C-alpha positions in Angstrom: 131.2 120.0 106.3 131.9 121.3 102.8 130.7 124.9 103.5 133.3 125.1 106.3 136.2 123.6 104.3 136.7 123.5 100.6 133.6 125.5 99.8 134.0 128.1 102.5 134.1 130.9 100.0 130.8 129.9 98.5 127.4 131.1 99.8 125.4 128.3 101.2 121.7 127.8 100.7 121.0 131.5 99.9 118.9 131.3 96.7 115.6 129.7 96.0 114.9 128.9 92.4 111.2 128.3 91.5 110.5 125.6 89.0 107.4 124.1 87.3 106.8 120.5 86.3 104.7 120.8 83.2 101.6 118.6 82.9 98.7 118.4 80.6 95.1 118.4 81.9 92.4 116.9 79.7 88.9 117.8 80.9 86.1 115.3 80.6 83.7 117.7 78.8 84.1 121.2 77.3 81.4 123.6 76.2 80.8 127.4 76.1 78.0 128.5 78.4 76.9 132.1 78.8 80.1 133.3 77.1 82.4 131.4 79.3 84.3 128.2 78.4 83.4 125.5 80.9 85.7 122.6 81.6 83.4 120.0 83.2 85.1 117.4 85.3 82.8 114.4 86.0 83.9 112.7 89.2 82.6 109.5 90.8 85.1 110.2 93.5 88.5 111.5 94.2 91.1 108.7 94.8 93.9 110.5 96.5 95.6 113.8 97.4 97.6 114.0 94.2 94.4 113.8 92.1 92.4 116.5 93.8 95.4 118.8 94.4 95.9 118.8 90.6 92.7 120.7 90.1 93.8 123.5 92.4 96.9 123.9 90.2 94.9 123.7 87.0 92.5 126.4 88.3 95.4 128.8 89.0 96.5 128.9 85.3 93.1 129.1 83.7 92.3 132.4 81.9 89.4 134.4 83.4 87.0 133.3 80.6 87.5 129.6 81.4 86.1 127.8 84.5 86.7 124.3 85.9 83.4 123.0 87.2 82.8 119.6 88.9 79.9 117.2 88.3 79.9 114.9 91.3 78.1 111.6 91.2 77.8 111.8 95.0 78.7 115.3 96.4 78.4 113.9 99.9 81.0 111.3 99.4 83.9 111.6 101.9 87.3 112.9 100.6 90.1 110.3 100.6 92.3 110.7 103.7 90.0 113.1 105.4 89.8 112.8 109.2 86.7 112.1 111.1 85.3 115.2 112.7 83.8 115.4 116.2 80.3 114.8 114.8 81.5 111.6 113.1 81.4 113.0 109.5 84.2 113.5 107.1 84.9 116.4 104.7 82.8 115.8 101.6 83.6 116.3 97.9 81.2 119.2 97.9 82.8 120.8 100.9 86.3 120.5 99.3 85.0 122.1 96.1 83.4 125.0 98.0 86.6 125.5 100.2 88.6 125.9 97.0 86.0 128.1 95.3 85.0 125.6 92.6 81.5 125.5 91.3 80.0 122.0 91.4 76.8 120.2 90.6 75.3 116.7 90.8 73.4 115.2 87.9 70.2 116.4 89.6 71.3 120.0 90.1 73.2 120.8 86.9 71.3 123.6 85.1 68.9 122.4 82.4 70.4 124.8 79.8 73.8 123.1 80.3 72.5 119.6 79.3 70.0 117.8 77.2 67.3 118.0 79.9 64.9 115.7 77.9 67.5 112.9 78.3 66.7 112.8 82.0 63.3 111.5 81.2 64.5 108.5 79.1 64.0 105.0 80.5 67.7 104.3 79.9 68.8 107.3 82.0 66.4 106.4 84.8 67.5 102.8 84.9 71.2 103.8 85.0 70.5 106.3 87.9 68.5 103.7 89.8 71.5 101.3 89.7 73.9 104.0 90.8 71.7 105.0 93.7 71.6 101.4 94.9 75.4 101.1 94.7 75.8 104.3 96.7 73.7 103.1 99.6 
């Protein structure tokens, strides 16, 4: 062993040096709402731990006047890799967001003053949503 022979005068594993791997996050949508910059992340679903863990790190570095908010296609969708609970359910995207103190919405619950609410009434929007609802069943 090196620490008992040629490196015996060296301290062994005594320091911890924090480091950061820099990344860039590009939100799906950005808008100022009620004096706060909102980064709106539109998610059909999370694919893996690395993806959803990234948002926790992003949130930690955001200034107080910036908020990361999720727009889930299906808030009840199970998280990838989640274990089945005794009642047979799995942790949902909505439950994950709430556990990590993220605000979230679905297309049905996003506040009208955040969106073009009239667009919800268009035939194109209704057809698109009807197709999505069939896919999710």
